[in-house]
C-alpha positions as CSV (number, residue, x, y, z in Angstrom):
1,M,51.8,110.6,-33.6
2,K,49.9,107.7,-32.3
3,V,51.9,105.0,-30.6
4,G,50.5,101.6,-29.7
5,I,52.1,99.5,-27.0
6,D,51.8,95.8,-26.2
7,A,51.0,96.3,-22.5
8,R,50.6,92.6,-21.4
9,G,53.9,92.4,-19.6
10,A,52.9,95.2,-17.1
11,V,50.9,92.6,-15.2
12,K,51.5,89.3,-16.8
13,Y,55.2,89.4,-15.9
14,R,54.9,91.7,-12.9
15,G,57.8,91.0,-10.5
16,T,60.3,90.3,-13.3
17,G,62.6,92.7,-15.0
18,I,60.4,92.8,-18.1
19,G,57.2,93.3,-16.1
20,T,58.8,96.2,-14.2
21,Y,60.1,97.7,-17.4
22,T,56.7,97.6,-19.1
23,H,54.8,98.8,-16.1
24,Q,57.0,101.8,-15.4
25,L,57.7,102.7,-19.0
26,I,53.9,103.0,-19.7
27,R,53.2,105.0,-16.5
28,H,56.0,107.5,-17.3
29,L,55.3,107.8,-21.0
30,K,51.7,108.7,-20.2
31,A,53.1,111.5,-17.9
32,L,54.8,113.1,-20.9
33,E,53.0,115.4,-23.4
34,G,53.2,115.4,-27.1
35,E,52.2,111.8,-28.2
36,E,49.0,109.8,-28.1
37,Y,49.4,106.3,-26.6
38,R,47.1,103.4,-27.2
39,L,47.7,100.4,-24.9
40,F,46.9,96.9,-26.1
41,W,46.2,93.7,-24.1
42,P,43.7,90.9,-24.4
43,G,40.7,91.4,-22.2
44,E,36.9,91.3,-22.2
45,E,35.7,91.7,-25.8
46,Y,39.3,92.5,-26.8
47,R,38.8,96.0,-25.6
48,G,41.7,98.4,-25.5
49,L,41.8,99.7,-21.9
50,D,43.6,102.6,-20.4
51,L,46.1,101.9,-17.7
52,A,43.8,102.7,-14.7
53,G,45.6,100.3,-12.4
54,D,46.6,96.6,-12.2
55,E,43.0,95.7,-11.6
56,A,42.2,96.8,-15.2
57,F,44.1,93.9,-16.7
58,Q,42.0,90.9,-17.7
59,L,44.2,88.5,-19.6
60,L,42.9,85.8,-21.8
61,E,43.7,82.2,-21.8
62,L,46.9,81.3,-23.7
63,H,45.1,79.8,-26.7
64,R,43.1,82.9,-27.2
65,E,46.2,85.1,-27.1
66,R,47.3,83.6,-30.4
67,Y,44.2,84.9,-32.1
68,W,44.9,88.3,-30.4
69,E,48.4,88.4,-31.7
70,E,47.8,87.1,-35.2
71,V,44.4,88.6,-36.0
72,F,43.2,91.3,-33.6
73,I,46.4,93.3,-33.2
74,P,47.3,93.6,-37.0
75,H,43.7,94.6,-37.8
76,S,43.6,97.1,-34.9
77,L,46.9,98.8,-35.9
78,V,45.4,99.5,-39.3
79,R,41.9,100.4,-38.1
80,E,43.2,102.8,-35.5
81,N,45.9,104.4,-37.6
82,I,48.8,103.5,-35.3
83,D,52.0,105.0,-36.5
84,I,54.4,103.0,-34.3
85,Y,53.8,99.7,-32.4
86,H,56.1,99.0,-29.5
87,V,56.5,95.4,-28.1
88,P,58.5,95.6,-24.9
89,Q,58.9,91.9,-24.1
90,N,61.8,91.0,-26.3
91,G,59.6,91.6,-29.3
92,L,57.8,88.3,-28.8
93,G,54.3,88.5,-30.3
94,L,55.3,91.0,-33.0
95,P,52.7,90.7,-35.8
96,K,54.0,88.9,-38.9
97,G,52.8,91.7,-41.3
98,K,54.0,95.3,-41.3
99,P,50.9,97.6,-40.9
100,C,53.1,100.3,-39.3
101,R,56.6,100.9,-38.0
102,Y,57.9,98.7,-35.2
103,V,59.9,99.4,-32.1
104,V,60.9,96.4,-29.9
105,T,62.8,96.2,-26.6
106,I,65.1,93.2,-26.5
107,H,66.4,93.0,-22.9
108,D,68.8,90.1,-23.3
109,L,69.8,87.1,-25.5
110,I,69.8,84.6,-22.7
111,P,68.3,81.8,-24.9
112,Y,71.4,82.2,-27.2
113,I,74.0,82.5,-24.4
114,F,72.6,80.2,-21.7
115,P,70.0,78.0,-23.5
116,E,70.1,75.4,-20.8
117,T,68.7,77.8,-18.3
118,V,65.4,78.6,-20.0
119,G,62.3,76.5,-20.5
120,K,62.0,74.5,-23.6
121,G,58.8,76.2,-24.8
122,Y,60.3,79.7,-24.3
123,L,63.6,78.6,-25.9
124,K,61.8,77.4,-29.0
125,E,59.6,80.5,-29.3
126,F,62.5,82.8,-28.8
127,L,64.9,81.2,-31.3
128,E,62.1,80.9,-33.9
129,Q,60.8,84.4,-33.6
130,M,64.0,86.4,-33.0
131,P,65.3,86.5,-36.6
132,H,61.9,87.9,-37.8
133,I,61.8,90.4,-34.9
134,V,65.2,91.9,-35.6
135,E,64.5,92.0,-39.3
136,Q,61.1,93.7,-39.0
137,A,62.0,96.2,-36.2
138,D,62.7,99.7,-37.3
139,N,64.5,100.3,-34.0
140,I,65.6,98.0,-31.3
141,I,65.8,99.4,-27.8
142,T,68.0,97.5,-25.4
143,V,68.8,98.1,-21.8
144,S,72.6,98.1,-21.6
145,N,75.7,98.4,-23.9
146,S,76.4,94.8,-22.9
147,S,73.2,93.7,-24.5
148,K,73.8,95.9,-27.5
149,D,77.1,94.1,-28.1
150,D,75.3,90.8,-27.9
151,L,72.8,91.9,-30.5
152,I,75.6,93.0,-32.8
153,N,77.8,89.9,-32.3
154,L,75.2,87.2,-32.1
155,L,72.5,88.5,-34.5
156,D,74.4,90.8,-36.7
157,V,72.1,93.7,-36.0
158,P,73.5,97.0,-37.4
159,E,74.7,99.3,-34.7
160,D,72.7,102.3,-35.9
161,K,69.5,100.3,-35.5
162,I,70.0,99.9,-31.7
163,S,69.2,102.4,-29.0
164,V,70.6,101.8,-25.4
165,I,68.1,103.1,-22.8
166,Y,68.7,102.1,-19.2
167,E,66.1,100.9,-16.7
168,A,65.7,102.2,-13.2
169,P,64.6,101.2,-9.7
170,E,60.9,101.7,-9.0
171,P,60.2,104.8,-6.8
172,Y,59.3,102.8,-3.7
173,Y,62.9,101.4,-3.4
174,R,64.3,103.9,-0.9
175,P,66.0,103.9,2.5
176,L,63.8,103.0,5.5
177,P,64.7,103.1,9.2
178,K,66.5,99.9,9.9
179,E,64.4,99.2,13.0
180,E,61.2,99.6,11.1
181,A,62.4,97.2,8.3
182,M,63.6,94.6,10.8
183,T,60.3,94.8,12.7
184,F,58.4,94.1,9.5
185,V,60.4,91.1,8.5
186,R,60.4,89.7,12.0
187,E,56.6,90.1,12.5
188,N,55.6,89.0,9.0
189,Y,58.2,86.4,8.1
190,G,59.8,85.3,11.4
191,I,63.3,86.6,10.5
192,S,65.0,87.9,13.6
193,N,68.7,87.6,13.2
194,P,71.0,89.8,10.9
195,F,70.9,88.3,7.4
196,I,72.4,88.2,3.9
197,L,69.7,88.7,1.3
198,Y,69.3,87.2,-2.2
199,L,66.3,87.7,-4.5
200,G,66.0,87.6,-8.3
201,G,64.9,84.1,-9.3
202,F,66.3,80.6,-9.1
203,S,67.4,79.9,-12.6
204,P,70.8,78.1,-12.8
205,R,72.0,81.4,-14.5
206,K,71.6,83.0,-11.1
207,N,74.5,80.9,-9.8
208,L,73.1,80.1,-6.4
209,R,75.4,77.1,-5.9
210,V,78.3,79.5,-5.5
211,L,76.3,81.6,-3.1
212,I,75.4,78.6,-0.9
213,N,79.0,77.4,-0.8
214,A,80.1,80.9,0.1
215,Y,77.6,81.0,2.9
216,R,79.1,77.8,4.3
217,E,82.5,79.5,4.5
218,I,81.0,82.7,6.0
219,I,79.2,81.0,8.9
220,A,82.3,79.0,9.7
221,N,84.3,82.2,10.2
222,L,81.9,84.6,11.8
223,D,81.2,84.7,15.5
224,Q,77.7,86.3,15.4
225,P,74.7,84.5,13.9
226,V,73.9,85.6,10.4
227,E,71.2,84.0,8.2
228,L,71.0,83.6,4.4
229,V,67.5,84.6,3.2
230,M,66.5,83.7,-0.3
231,V,63.3,85.3,-1.5
232,G,61.2,84.0,-4.4
233,R,58.1,82.1,-5.3
234,E,57.9,78.3,-5.0
235,S,58.9,76.6,-8.2
236,K,60.9,73.6,-9.4
237,E,64.0,75.7,-9.6
238,Q,63.4,77.1,-6.1
239,K,63.1,73.5,-4.8
240,D,66.3,72.5,-6.6
241,A,68.1,75.4,-4.8
242,Q,66.5,74.4,-1.5
243,M,67.7,70.8,-2.0
244,L,71.2,72.0,-2.8
245,A,71.2,74.0,0.4
246,E,70.0,71.0,2.4
247,L,72.7,68.8,0.9
248,T,75.5,71.3,1.6
249,N,77.2,71.0,5.0
250,L,75.7,74.2,6.6
251,K,75.8,75.0,10.3
252,R,72.7,77.1,9.9
253,P,69.7,76.5,7.6
254,V,68.9,78.8,4.7
255,L,65.6,80.7,5.2
256,W,63.0,80.6,2.3
257,P,60.2,83.1,3.0
258,G,58.7,82.3,-0.4
259,Y,56.9,84.8,-2.6
260,V,57.1,88.4,-1.3
261,P,54.8,91.0,-2.9
262,T,56.7,93.7,-4.7
263,H,55.7,96.5,-2.4
264,Q,57.1,94.5,0.6
265,L,60.6,94.0,-1.0
266,P,62.0,97.4,0.2
267,Y,61.6,96.1,3.8
268,F,63.8,93.1,3.0
269,Y,66.4,95.2,1.3
270,N,66.5,97.7,4.1
271,A,66.6,95.0,6.8
272,A,69.5,93.1,5.2
273,E,73.1,93.6,6.2
274,V,74.2,93.0,2.6
275,F,72.5,92.1,-0.7
276,V,74.3,89.4,-2.8
277,Y,73.6,88.8,-6.5
278,P,76.0,86.2,-7.9
279,S,74.5,86.1,-11.4
280,L,76.4,84.7,-14.4
281,Y,74.6,87.0,-16.9
282,E,72.2,89.9,-17.0
283,G,70.7,92.1,-19.7
284,F,70.5,94.9,-17.1
285,G,70.1,93.5,-13.6
286,L,67.6,95.5,-11.6
287,P,68.0,93.8,-8.1
288,P,71.4,95.2,-7.4
289,L,70.2,98.7,-8.3
290,E,67.1,98.3,-6.2
291,A,69.3,97.3,-3.2
292,M,71.5,100.3,-3.7
293,A,68.5,102.6,-4.0
294,C,67.6,101.3,-0.5
295,G,71.1,102.0,0.8
296,T,72.0,98.3,1.2
297,P,75.7,97.4,0.6
298,T,75.8,95.1,-2.4
299,V,78.1,92.3,-3.6
300,T,77.6,91.1,-7.1
301,T,79.6,89.8,-10.1
302,G,81.8,91.6,-12.6
303,V,80.2,90.1,-15.7
304,S,77.9,91.1,-18.6
305,S,75.9,94.3,-17.9
306,I,76.4,94.4,-14.1
307,P,79.6,96.5,-13.9
308,E,78.0,98.9,-16.4
309,V,75.0,99.3,-14.1
310,V,76.6,99.4,-10.6
311,G,79.9,101.1,-11.4
312,D,82.1,101.3,-8.4
313,A,79.1,101.4,-6.0
314,A,79.1,97.6,-5.4
315,V,81.7,95.0,-4.6
316,L,82.4,93.0,-7.8
317,V,83.6,89.4,-7.7
318,N,84.4,86.5,-10.0
319,P,81.1,84.5,-10.3
320,H,83.0,81.2,-10.2
321,D,85.0,81.8,-7.1
322,H,82.9,81.0,-3.9
323,L,85.9,81.8,-1.7
324,Q,86.2,85.3,-3.0
325,L,82.5,85.8,-2.7
326,A,82.6,84.6,0.9
327,Q,85.6,86.9,1.6
328,E,83.9,90.0,0.3
329,I,80.6,89.3,2.0
330,G,82.5,88.7,5.2
331,R,84.3,92.0,4.8
332,V,81.0,93.9,4.4
333,L,79.5,92.1,7.5
334,S,82.5,92.8,9.7
335,N,83.7,96.2,8.5
336,R,81.2,99.0,9.5
337,E,83.1,101.7,7.7
338,M,83.2,99.7,4.4
339,A,79.5,98.9,4.7
340,H,78.8,102.7,5.3
341,Q,80.9,103.7,2.2
342,Y,79.0,101.3,0.0
343,R,75.7,102.5,1.3
344,I,76.6,106.1,0.4
345,K,78.0,105.2,-3.0
346,G,75.1,102.9,-3.8
347,L,72.5,105.6,-3.1
348,A,74.4,108.1,-5.3
349,R,74.7,105.6,-8.1
350,A,71.0,104.5,-8.0
351,A,69.9,108.1,-8.1
352,R,71.4,108.4,-11.6
353,F,68.7,106.1,-13.0
354,N,65.1,107.2,-13.1
355,W,62.1,106.1,-15.2
356,L,61.2,109.6,-16.4
357,D,64.5,109.7,-18.2
358,T,63.8,106.2,-19.6
359,A,60.4,107.4,-20.9
360,R,61.8,110.6,-22.4
361,A,64.6,108.7,-24.3
362,T,62.0,106.1,-25.5
363,A,59.7,108.9,-26.8
364,D,62.8,110.3,-28.6
365,V,63.2,106.9,-30.3
366,Y,59.5,107.0,-31.4
367,R,60.1,110.4,-33.0
368,Q,63.2,109.3,-34.8
369,V,61.5,106.2,-36.2
370,R,58.5,108.3,-37.3
371,A,60.9,110.6,-39.1
372,Q,62.7,107.9,-41.0
């Protein structure tokens, strides 16, 4: 069986959940035997390149990608006798025709559930394409039972057309010596005090107003200095969050180290006293699992897919209650035994998820679709 995969997200969206998913899925699928994989992305002369490394990707300008999606890919699927074509980025860019069988991964339905939190261009593209995507797909992979329920309830997708396959933390998220991690963030980012960590984007869906208000309560009730560190690249949404922090009556400023390369994030997780993720909605929610894989006590919210992913290995709170969030963060900061227990439970929980299992389950879906 010959499987074609739209591999653009592996680099184009690197650092996001979809980028991580595409990158790790491809690497682990290619470690399995039994199928032939052909990776597609627009590059010099529209060549199909093997995944030799990130440097192999040469993405085209946006206006040329339309030709790639509408002309090059459909012709290539026929010319190369592709049996199944898999589009991992929510199915966006799926060819209009049906030259072979289709598998798509739909991570979430954020544009339907929180339309005000996504860009207008993406919202328009998503809402226009999604009915075609779910109709044309022979199987829809999604990353949680929560997202499966959304597909059934919001788009009326038949349950037997959906496969739930979990994501996993990337292998370099692992425990590091605390002193080594603290030395790294101090020498490279100037962070020297104990800190609460947030990373995961600055969309309103991430609910950072509640986190900032919770931080105000925490620093009013703790004797020792503790910083709030919010990691992420500069953007309008990041500046909005920064302005909110500046307007809030905080005794200590929030620290904004900016964009941190993916391979450096384990140092931040390991240096942090607690990782906090106050999101209102996730299709899966990789950051809490990454934190737990590093042995970092985690406080997050009991909504959407998050309880399904973290189980009892993280503290769950009401995303709308900043006082409860402050109380639970404060408990982790002040109670060493509690923090230790969540480190142990987090490591055990994160170990249940790995990309090789994800790849094997995905290959099973390809075989099932081929046999239909």
